[in-house]
MARBA-3410 file (N, C-alpha, C, O; in Angstrom, 1 decimal):
149
-61.9,-16.0,23.5,-61.5,-17.0,22.5,-60.1,-17.5,22.9,-59.2,-16.7,23.2 ~ -59.9,-18.8,22.9,-58.6,-19.3,23.2,-57.9,-19.6,21.9,-58.4,-19.6,20.9 ~ -56.6,-19.9,22.1,-55.8,-20.3,21.0,-56.4,-21.5,20.3,-56.5,-21.5,19.1 ~ -56.7,-22.5,21.1,-57.3,-23.7,20.5,-58.7,-23.5,19.9,-59.0,-24.1,18.8 ~ -59.5,-22.6,20.4,-60.8,-22.3,19.8,-60.6,-21.7,18.4,-61.3,-22.0,17.5
-59.6,-20.8,18.3,-59.3,-20.2,17.0,-58.8,-21.2,16.0,-59.3,-21.1,14.8 ~ -57.9,-22.0,16.4,-57.4,-23.1,15.5,-58.6,-23.9,15.0,-58.7,-24.2,13.8 ~ -59.4,-24.4,15.9,-60.6,-25.2,15.5,-61.5,-24.5,14.6,-62.0,-25.0,13.6 ~ -61.8,-23.2,14.8,-62.7,-22.4,14.0,-62.1,-22.3,12.6,-62.8,-22.6,11.6 ~ -60.9,-21.8,12.5,-60.3,-21.6,11.1,-60.1,-22.9,10.4,-60.4,-23.0,9.2
-59.6,-23.9,11.1,-59.4,-25.2,10.4,-60.7,-25.9,9.9,-60.6,-26.7,9.1 ~ -61.8,-25.5,10.5,-63.1,-26.0,10.1,-63.6,-25.5,8.7,-64.5,-26.0,8.1 ~ -62.9,-24.4,8.2,-63.3,-23.8,7.0,-62.9,-24.7,5.8,-61.7,-25.1,5.8 ~ -63.7,-25.1,5.0,-63.5,-26.1,3.9,-62.2,-25.7,3.1,-62.1,-24.6,2.6 ~ -61.3,-26.6,3.0,-60.1,-26.4,2.2,-59.0,-25.7,2.9,-58.0,-25.4,2.3
-59.2,-25.5,4.2,-58.1,-24.8,5.0,-57.1,-25.8,5.4,-57.4,-26.9,5.9 ~ -55.8,-25.4,5.2,-54.7,-26.2,5.7,-54.1,-25.4,6.9,-53.7,-24.3,6.8 ~ -54.2,-26.0,8.1,-53.6,-25.5,9.3,-52.2,-26.1,9.5,-52.1,-27.3,9.7 ~ -51.2,-25.2,9.5,-49.8,-25.7,9.7,-49.5,-25.3,11.2,-49.5,-24.1,11.5 ~ -49.2,-26.3,12.0,-48.9,-26.1,13.4,-47.4,-26.5,13.7,-47.2,-27.7,14.1
-46.4,-25.7,13.4,-45.0,-26.1,13.6,-44.7,-26.6,15.0,-45.2,-26.0,16.0 ~ -43.9,-27.6,15.1,-43.4,-28.1,16.3,-42.1,-28.7,16.2,-41.6,-29.0,15.1 ~ -41.4,-29.0,17.3,-40.0,-29.6,17.2,-40.0,-30.9,16.4,-40.9,-31.7,16.5 ~ -39.0,-31.0,15.6,-38.8,-32.2,14.8,-39.5,-32.2,13.5,-39.3,-33.2,12.7 ~ -40.3,-31.2,13.1,-41.0,-31.3,11.8,-40.2,-30.5,10.7,-40.8,-30.4,9.6
-39.1,-30.0,11.0,-38.3,-29.3,10.0,-38.6,-27.8,9.9,-37.9,-27.1,9.1 ~ -39.5,-27.3,10.7,-39.8,-25.9,10.6,-38.8,-25.1,11.5,-38.2,-25.7,12.4 ~ -38.6,-23.8,11.3,-37.7,-23.0,12.1,-38.2,-23.0,13.6,-39.5,-22.9,13.8 ~ -37.3,-23.0,14.5,-37.7,-23.1,15.9,-38.6,-21.9,16.3,-39.5,-22.0,17.2 ~ -38.3,-20.7,15.7,-39.1,-19.5,16.1,-40.6,-19.7,15.8,-41.4,-19.1,16.5
-41.0,-20.6,14.9,-42.4,-20.8,14.5,-43.1,-21.9,15.4,-44.3,-22.0,15.4 ~ -42.3,-22.6,16.2,-42.9,-23.7,17.0,-44.0,-23.1,17.9,-43.7,-22.1,18.6 ~ -45.1,-23.7,18.0,-46.2,-23.3,18.9,-47.1,-22.3,18.2,-48.1,-21.9,18.8 ~ -46.8,-21.8,17.0,-47.7,-20.9,16.3,-48.6,-21.6,15.3,-48.4,-22.8,15.2 ~ -49.4,-20.9,14.6,-50.3,-21.5,13.7,-50.4,-20.7,12.4,-50.5,-19.4,12.5
-50.4,-21.3,11.3,-50.5,-20.6,10.0,-51.6,-21.3,9.1,-51.6,-22.5,9.1 ~ -52.4,-20.5,8.5,-53.6,-21.0,7.8,-53.6,-20.6,6.4,-53.4,-19.4,6.0 ~ -53.7,-21.6,5.5,-53.7,-21.4,4.1,-55.0,-21.9,3.5,-55.6,-22.9,4.0 ~ -55.5,-21.4,2.4,-56.5,-22.0,1.6,-55.7,-23.0,0.7,-55.0,-22.6,-0.2 ~ -55.9,-24.3,1.0,-55.1,-25.3,0.2,-56.0,-26.6,0.2,-55.7,-27.5,0.9
-57.0,-26.6,-0.7,-57.8,-27.8,-0.7,-57.1,-29.1,-1.1,-57.6,-30.2,-0.8 ~ -55.9,-29.0,-1.6,-55.1,-30.2,-1.9,-54.2,-30.6,-0.7,-53.5,-31.7,-0.8 ~ -54.3,-29.9,0.4,-53.5,-30.2,1.6,-52.0,-29.9,1.5,-51.3,-30.3,2.4 ~ -51.6,-29.1,0.5,-50.2,-28.8,0.4,-50.0,-27.3,0.6,-50.9,-26.5,0.1 ~ -49.0,-26.9,1.3,-48.8,-25.4,1.4,-48.5,-24.8,0.0,-47.6,-25.3,-0.7
-49.3,-23.8,-0.3,-49.2,-23.2,-1.7,-47.8,-22.5,-1.8,-47.3,-21.9,-0.9 ~ -47.2,-22.6,-3.0,-46.0,-21.9,-3.3,-46.3,-20.5,-3.5,-47.3,-20.1,-4.0 ~ -45.3,-19.6,-3.1,-45.4,-18.2,-3.4,-46.7,-17.6,-2.8,-47.2,-16.6,-3.4 ~ -47.2,-18.1,-1.7,-48.5,-17.6,-1.1,-48.3,-17.4,0.4,-47.7,-18.3,1.0 ~ -48.7,-16.3,0.9,-48.7,-16.1,2.3,-49.9,-16.7,2.9,-50.9,-16.9,2.2
-49.9,-17.1,4.2,-51.1,-17.5,4.9,-52.2,-16.4,4.9,-51.8,-15.2,4.7 ~ -53.4,-16.8,5.0,-54.5,-15.8,5.1,-54.7,-15.4,6.6,-55.3,-14.3,6.8 ~ -54.1,-16.1,7.5,-54.2,-15.8,8.9,-53.1,-16.6,9.6,-52.7,-17.6,9.2 ~ -52.7,-16.0,10.8,-51.7,-16.7,11.6,-52.1,-16.4,13.1,-52.8,-15.5,13.4 ~ -51.6,-17.2,13.9,-51.7,-17.0,15.4,-50.3,-17.2,15.9,-49.7,-18.2,15.8
-49.8,-16.1,16.6,-48.4,-16.2,17.1,-48.5,-16.1,18.6,-49.3,-15.4,19.2 ~ -47.5,-16.8,19.2,-47.5,-16.9,20.7,-46.3,-16.3,21.3,-46.1,-16.4,22.6 ~ -45.5,-15.6,20.5,-44.3,-15.0,21.1,-43.9,-13.8,20.2,-44.4,-13.6,19.1 ~ -43.0,-13.0,20.8,-42.4,-11.9,20.0,-41.5,-12.5,18.9,-40.8,-13.5,19.2 ~ -41.6,-11.9,17.7,-40.6,-12.3,16.7,-39.6,-11.1,16.6,-39.9,-10.0,17.0
-38.4,-11.4,16.1,-37.5,-10.3,15.9,-38.0,-9.1,15.1,-38.6,-9.3,14.1 ~ -37.9,-7.9,15.7,-38.5,-6.7,15.1,-40.0,-6.5,15.3,-40.6,-5.6,14.8 ~ -40.6,-7.4,16.1,-42.0,-7.4,16.3,-42.3,-7.6,17.8,-42.9,-8.6,18.2 ~ -41.8,-6.7,18.6,-41.9,-6.9,20.1,-43.0,-6.0,20.7,-43.3,-6.2,21.8 ~ -43.5,-5.1,19.9,-44.4,-4.1,20.5,-45.7,-4.6,21.0,-46.4,-4.0,21.8
-46.1,-5.8,20.5,-47.4,-6.4,21.0,-47.2,-7.1,22.4,-48.2,-7.5,23.0 ~ -45.9,-7.2,22.8,-45.6,-7.7,24.1,-46.2,-9.1,24.3,-46.8,-9.4,25.3 ~ -45.9,-10.0,23.4,-46.4,-11.4,23.4,-45.6,-12.2,24.4,-45.8,-13.4,24.5 ~ -44.6,-11.6,25.1,-43.9,-12.3,26.1,-44.6,-12.4,27.4,-44.1,-12.9,28.4 ~ -45.8,-11.7,27.5,-46.6,-11.8,28.7,-47.2,-13.2,28.8,-47.5,-13.8,27.8
-47.4,-13.7,30.0,-48.0,-15.0,30.2,-49.4,-15.1,29.5,-50.2,-14.2,29.7 ~ -49.6,-16.1,28.7,-50.9,-16.4,28.1,-51.2,-15.5,26.9,-52.3,-15.6,26.3 ~ -50.3,-14.6,26.5,-50.5,-13.7,25.4,-50.3,-14.4,24.0,-49.4,-15.2,23.9 ~ -51.2,-14.1,23.1,-51.1,-14.5,21.7,-51.7,-13.5,20.8,-52.6,-12.7,21.3 ~ -51.4,-13.5,19.5,-52.0,-12.5,18.6,-52.5,-13.2,17.4,-51.8,-14.0,16.8
-53.7,-12.9,17.0,-54.3,-13.4,15.8,-54.0,-12.3,14.7,-54.2,-11.1,14.9 ~ -53.5,-12.8,13.6,-53.1,-11.9,12.5,-53.9,-12.2,11.3,-54.0,-13.4,10.9 ~ -54.5,-11.3,10.6,-55.5,-11.5,9.6,-55.2,-10.7,8.3,-55.1,-9.5,8.4 ~ -55.0,-11.4,7.2,-54.8,-10.7,5.9,-56.2,-10.1,5.5,-56.9,-10.8,4.8 ~ -56.4,-8.9,5.9,-57.8,-8.3,5.7,-57.9,-7.7,4.3,-59.0,-7.6,3.7
-56.8,-7.2,3.7,-57.0,-6.5,2.4,-57.2,-5.0,2.7,-57.7,-4.6,3.8 ~ -57.0,-4.2,1.7,-57.1,-2.7,1.8,-58.4,-2.3,2.2,-58.5,-1.4,3.2 ~ -59.5,-2.7,1.6,-60.8,-2.2,1.9,-61.3,-2.5,3.3,-61.7,-1.6,4.0 ~ -61.1,-3.8,3.7,-61.5,-4.2,5.1,-60.6,-3.5,6.1,-61.1,-3.0,7.2 ~ -59.3,-3.4,5.8,-58.4,-2.7,6.7,-58.8,-1.3,7.0,-58.9,-0.8,8.1
-59.1,-0.6,5.9,-59.5,0.8,5.9,-60.8,0.9,6.7,-60.9,1.9,7.5 ~ -61.8,0.0,6.5,-63.0,0.1,7.3,-62.8,0.0,8.8,-63.5,0.6,9.6 ~ -61.8,-0.9,9.2,-61.6,-1.1,10.6,-60.7,0.0,11.2,-60.9,0.3,12.4 ~ -59.8,0.5,10.5,-58.8,1.4,11.1,-59.1,2.9,10.8,-58.6,3.8,11.5 ~ -59.9,3.1,9.7,-60.2,4.5,9.4,-59.2,5.2,8.5,-59.2,6.3,8.2
-58.2,4.4,8.0,-57.2,4.9,7.1,-56.6,3.8,6.3,-56.8,2.6,6.6 ~ -56.0,4.1,5.1,-55.4,3.2,4.2,-54.2,2.5,4.9,-53.6,3.1,5.8 ~ -53.9,1.3,4.5,-52.8,0.6,5.1,-51.5,1.3,5.1,-50.8,1.3,6.1 ~ -51.1,2.0,4.1,-49.8,2.7,4.1,-49.8,4.1,4.8,-48.8,4.8,4.8 ~ -50.9,4.4,5.4,-51.0,5.7,6.1,-50.6,5.7,7.6,-50.7,6.8,8.2
-50.0,4.7,8.1,-49.4,4.7,9.4,-50.1,3.8,10.4,-50.9,3.0,10.2 ~ -49.6,4.1,11.6,-49.9,3.3,12.8,-51.2,3.7,13.4,-51.6,4.8,13.3 ~ -51.9,2.7,14.1,-53.1,3.1,14.8,-53.0,3.0,16.3,-54.1,3.0,17.0 ~ -51.9,3.0,16.9,-51.8,3.0,18.3,-50.9,1.8,18.9,-50.1,1.3,18.2 ~ -51.2,1.6,20.1,-50.5,0.6,20.9,-50.9,-0.8,20.6,-52.0,-1.2,20.9
-50.0,-1.6,19.9,-50.4,-2.9,19.5,-50.4,-4.0,20.6,-50.7,-5.1,20.3 ~ -50.1,-3.6,21.8,-50.2,-4.5,22.9,-51.5,-4.5,23.6,-51.8,-5.4,24.5 ~ -52.4,-3.6,23.2,-53.8,-3.6,23.8,-54.5,-4.9,23.4,-54.4,-5.3,22.3 ~ -55.1,-5.4,24.4,-55.8,-6.7,24.2,-57.3,-6.5,23.8,-57.9,-5.4,24.0 ~ -57.8,-7.5,23.1,-59.2,-7.6,22.7,-59.7,-6.3,21.9,-60.8,-5.8,22.1
-58.8,-5.9,21.0,-59.1,-4.7,20.1,-58.5,-5.0,18.7,-57.4,-5.5,18.6 ~ -59.3,-4.7,17.7,-58.8,-4.9,16.3,-58.0,-3.7,16.0,-58.4,-2.5,16.0 ~ -56.7,-4.0,15.6,-55.8,-2.9,15.3,-55.0,-3.3,14.0,-55.1,-4.4,13.5 ~ -54.3,-2.3,13.4,-53.4,-2.6,12.4,-52.3,-3.5,12.9,-51.8,-3.3,14.0 ~ -51.9,-4.5,12.1,-50.7,-5.3,12.5,-49.5,-4.4,12.7,-49.3,-3.5,11.9
-48.7,-4.6,13.8,-47.6,-3.7,14.0,-46.5,-3.7,13.0,-45.7,-2.8,12.9 ~ -46.4,-4.8,12.2,-45.4,-4.9,11.2,-46.0,-4.9,9.8,-45.6,-4.2,8.9 ~ -47.1,-5.7,9.6,-47.7,-5.9,8.3,-49.0,-5.1,8.1,-49.7,-5.4,7.1 ~ -49.2,-4.2,8.9,-50.4,-3.3,8.7,-50.3,-2.5,7.4,-51.3,-2.2,6.8 ~ -49.0,-2.2,7.0,-48.8,-1.4,5.8,-49.3,-2.2,4.5,-49.4,-1.6,3.5
-49.5,-3.5,4.7,-49.9,-4.3,3.5,-51.3,-4.9,3.8,-51.7,-5.9,3.2 ~ -52.1,-4.3,4.7,-53.5,-4.6,4.9,-53.7,-5.7,5.9,-54.8,-6.3,5.9 ~ -52.8,-6.0,6.9,-53.1,-7.0,7.9,-53.6,-6.3,9.1,-53.1,-5.3,9.6 ~ -54.6,-7.0,9.8,-55.1,-6.6,11.1,-54.7,-7.6,12.1,-54.3,-8.7,11.8 ~ -54.7,-7.2,13.4,-54.3,-8.0,14.4,-55.1,-7.8,15.7,-55.6,-6.7,15.9
-55.2,-8.9,16.5,-55.9,-8.8,17.8,-55.1,-9.6,18.8,-54.9,-10.8,18.6 ~ -54.7,-8.9,19.8,-54.0,-9.6,20.9,-55.1,-10.1,21.9,-55.9,-9.4,22.3 ~ -55.0,-11.4,22.2,-56.0,-12.1,23.1,-57.4,-11.7,22.8,-58.0,-11.0,23.7 ~ -58.0,-12.1,21.7,-59.4,-11.7,21.4,-60.3,-12.2,22.6,-60.1,-13.3,23.1 ~ -61.2,-11.4,22.9,-62.2,-11.8,24.0,-63.6,-11.4,23.6,-63.9,-11.4,22.4
-64.4,-11.2,24.6,-65.8,-10.9,24.4,-66.1,-9.8,23.4,-67.0,-9.8,22.6 ~ -65.3,-8.7,23.5,-65.5,-7.5,22.7,-65.2,-7.8,21.2,-65.9,-7.2,20.4 ~ -64.2,-8.7,20.9,-63.8,-8.8,19.5,-64.1,-10.2,18.9,-63.9,-10.5,17.7 ~ -64.7,-11.1,19.7,-64.9,-12.5,19.2,-65.7,-12.5,17.9,-65.2,-13.2,16.9 ~ -66.8,-11.9,17.8,-67.6,-11.9,16.6,-66.8,-11.2,15.4,-66.8,-11.8,14.3
-66.2,-10.1,15.7,-65.4,-9.5,14.6,-64.3,-10.3,14.1,-64.0,-10.4,12.9 ~ -63.6,-11.0,15.0,-62.4,-11.9,14.6,-63.0,-13.0,13.8,-62.3,-13.3,12.8 ~ -64.1,-13.6,14.2,-64.6,-14.7,13.3,-65.0,-14.2,11.9,-64.7,-14.8,10.9 ~ -65.6,-13.0,11.9,-66.0,-12.4,10.6,-64.8,-12.1,9.7,-64.7,-12.3,8.5 ~ -63.8,-11.5,10.4,-62.5,-11.1,9.7,-61.8,-12.4,9.1,-61.3,-12.3,8.0
-61.8,-13.4,10.0,-61.1,-14.6,9.5,-61.9,-15.2,8.3,-61.3,-15.7,7.4 ~ -63.2,-15.2,8.4,-64.0,-15.8,7.3,-63.8,-14.9,6.0,-63.6,-15.5,4.9 ~ -63.7,-13.6,6.2,-63.5,-12.8,5.0,-62.1,-13.0,4.4,-61.9,-13.0,3.2 ~ -61.1,-13.2,5.3,-59.7,-13.5,4.8,-59.7,-14.8,4.1,-59.0,-15.0,3.0 ~ -60.4,-15.8,4.6,-60.5,-17.1,4.0,-61.1,-17.0,2.6,-60.6,-17.6,1.7
-62.3,-16.3,2.6,-63.0,-16.1,1.3,-62.1,-15.5,0.3,-62.1,-15.9,-0.9 ~ -61.3,-14.5,0.7,-60.4,-13.8,-0.2,-59.3,-14.7,-0.7,-59.0,-14.7,-1.9 ~ -58.8,-15.5,0.2,-57.7,-16.4,-0.2,-58.3,-17.5,-1.2,-57.6,-17.9,-2.1 ~ -59.5,-17.9,-0.9,-60.1,-18.9,-1.8,-60.3,-18.4,-3.2,-60.0,-19.0,-4.2 ~ -60.9,-17.1,-3.3,-61.1,-16.5,-4.6,-59.8,-16.4,-5.3,-59.7,-16.6,-6.5
-58.7,-15.9,-4.7,-57.5,-15.8,-5.3,-56.9,-17.1,-5.8,-56.4,-17.2,-6.9 ~ -57.1,-18.1,-5.1,-56.6,-19.5,-5.5,-57.4,-20.0,-6.6,-56.8,-20.7,-7.5 ~ -58.7,-19.7,-6.7,-59.5,-20.3,-7.7,-59.5,-19.5,-9.0,-60.1,-19.9,-10.0 ~ -58.8,-18.4,-9.0,-58.7,-17.6,-10.3,-57.8,-18.3,-11.3,-57.6,-17.8,-12.4
END
């Protein structure tokens, strides 16, 4: 799966707002080139809401362990929730780390936000493509349910 494949897949989900920061749009420079996905049928970034998924193309301060400074590296981050997180990692979000977050094509706890139920995949490929699509759909469905409450 490429960065562009993932953006197209998530953006195709009804009511999804894909925010793609770039120079000159008022977003912080650190976010340029990344992607943030919200359930926002009105087309506006929801207030007080985190995205349900992101794709990052670089290391952020305090989040260098995935080694996204490698050529072509990117990471898909998915707000999985406690139940889905536990099913994938074998432990509750607050119970710790699941290993080396730089491993590619593997579903792991997010190296920073795993404690709040986020999963991550560096450079998803043949092994994780189906899982990543399913996890993204589940995160979208969860965000949609929360918004519609």
